[in-house]
N, C-alpha and C positions, 0 to 999 in steps of 0.2 A: 511790684515789678517781679516777674518770674525769675527764679534763681534756684540753684541746686548747690548745697554745701555738704560735703562729706568730710569728716575730720577723723583721721586715724581709724578708719573702719576695718574691722576684722570680722569675717564670717566663717564659722566652723560648723560642720555637720557631724555630730556624734554618731558613731556606728556601734550600737550597743551589742549587736550579735557577732561582732568581728572577732575572729581568733587568729592571731598572727601565726602563720605556718612557716614562713621563711623570710629571709631578707628580700627575696624577689617581690613579695607583696608590697613592701615599702617603695622599692625602686619603680614599680609600675606606676604608682601614684605620682611620683616626681616626673616621670617621663611624659605623662599625659597632661601635666600642668598643675594639678593640685598636689598637696603634700599630705601624707599620712603621718600623723603624730598623735599627741595626747592633749586633751583640753584641760582646763583648770581643775576639773573634777577627776582627772586621770583616766577618762574614757578615751578609747581610740577614736580619733576624729580626723576628718578630711578638712583641711584649711583651703577654702575656696578664694577668699580675699584676705590680704594681710596688710594692716595699717595703711590703707589707701586714703589719701587726701585728694579731694577734687572740688573745685569751685567753678561753677558755670553761671553766666549771666545772659541777659537778652542778646540775641544775635549769635550766640555760640552754637556751632555745629560740630559735635564731637563724634569721631569715628573710633570704635573700640575694636582692637585686633588682638589676635593671639591664638595659640593652638587649642584644640579641643581640651576642655578641662581647665583652661586658664582662668575662668571666672567671669567671662563676658556676660553670659545670661544671668549669673548671680548678681552682678553689678546692676543690670537693668531691673531686676526684681527688688533689689534694695531701694533703688530710687522710687520705684512704683509703690513701695510700702508693703510688698508681699512678704519679704524676708526682713526680720529684725537683725541688726548686727549683733554679734557676740560681744563686741566692745567698740567704742567710738561713737560718734554722733552723726545723725542725718537730719538735715533741715531742707525741706522743699517747699517753695512758694509757687503757687499757680496751679491751674487745672491741668491734670495729666491725662494724656491719651496713650494707652498701652496697646501696641500692635504686636506684642510678644506672642499672644495666643488669641486670635480673633474668634475662636470658638468657645472661649471661656464663658461658663454660665449658661450654655445652651441646654435646654431640657428636651430630650428626644420625644416625649409623649405630648409636648405642647406644640401648638401650631406655629407657623412662621410669624404671624402677627403677635401672638402671645410671647414669643421669644424676643421680638423687637422691644416689647414693653419691659420684659424682665431684664434684658441687657441694658436698656436705657436707665432703669432704676439702679443697676449696679454701677453705672457710669455717673451717678449722682444727679440725674435729671428728675424733675417732677413729672407726674403723669400728664399734666397739661403741656409741658415742653415736649414730651415724647409724642403726644397726640399730634402736635403741630408738625412734627418731623416724619410721622408715619407714612404719609402719602408719598413724600419724596424718596424715602428709603425703599418703599415697596416698588416704586417705578424704576429706581436704579437697578434693583435686583433682577428685573425682567422675569420674575418667578410666577407672576399672574395668580391663577387660582390655587397654585401649590401653597401659597402663603396661608391658606385656610386649612391646610392639612398638617398632621403631625410631622415634624422634621425627621423622624425615623424613616420616613418614606423617601427622603432626599438622597441624592447621590453626594459624593464627597465634594464635587464641584459646586453643587447647589448650596451645601453647607457653607462653603467658603464665600460664595456670593453674598449670602445673608449676613454672615459675621463681618465681612469687609464693609458692606453698606452701612451697617449700624455703627461700627467702630469709627468710621470716617465721616459720620453725619454731623458731629458737633465739633466746632473749632476748639483747639487746645493750645495752651501756653507752652506745654512741654510734651514733646512727642518721643516715645520710646519704641525702637524697632529692633527686632532680632532678624537680621537679613532683610533685603528688599523683597516686598511681597509681590508675587505673581499669581493672579487669581483668574480662574475660568478658562474658557476656550479662547481661540484667537480673536474672535469678534468682540467678546466681552473684555478681554485683556487690554485692548486698546483704550477703552474708556476708563477702565480701572486704573491704568497707568497714569492717565491724565488727571484723574481725581486724586490719586496719591501724590503726584507731583505738586498739585495745587495745595494739598493738605500740608505737605512738608514746608512749602514756601510761607504759608500763613502762620506756622508755629513759631514761637519766639525762641525756643531752645530745642535742638534735635540731638538725641543720643542714639546712635545706631551701631549695633555690633555686626561685624561681617568678616568673612574670610576673603572677600573680594577687594583687592587694592583699587581696582577701577571704580567700584561703587563708593569707596571711602573718598577717593580723590574728587569724584563728581559732586558729592553731597556735603562734604565737611570742610571746616577750616582749621581743624586741629585733630590730632590723633593721640590716642592712649594705647600703648602696647602692653598687654598683660603677659 
């Protein structure tokens, strides 16, 4: 059964090149959400999360709010396994779909089709599974012959279409989002919104970080303020 368990999780980022010039440097860190201090090795470090305990189970929809620098994106990356905590424990059960960066792993010199396959492998799919989804993904993007071209020739919007189509092609137990995604021009945006809404509904656990109270109220049943 899908679940997320974080116990006393702390995440610190050592700043090895930092030279403290004045008290103002420390105050800026606190105002923006993080805290500038020293880690266990006495290096200057920014504390992004401090002793956070969180338990989520099937059906939970968690909205994460807070000012810039409060650790929202860091929390998502810890759950996704991108960041390891400095201390504490993380245990996640279930297939994770991360919509934090839908362009992650894209290779500019490779074609659209080649990027679909590479991204699929990064998502843990076999080549056979990727092949079975390829046609549906290609059709959804509406990129046609461009899928045979290197994606360095793509516009930003075309990149987003491709990344979004691949990222939402496989059902996930746990869905991680950093703000609600808005992809493409007006015509494409309508079907992308519908696809994303369906994708959210099918996930067992949702964790979304957002500055929008309206988005949090619409999508979640509990809130964490950092």
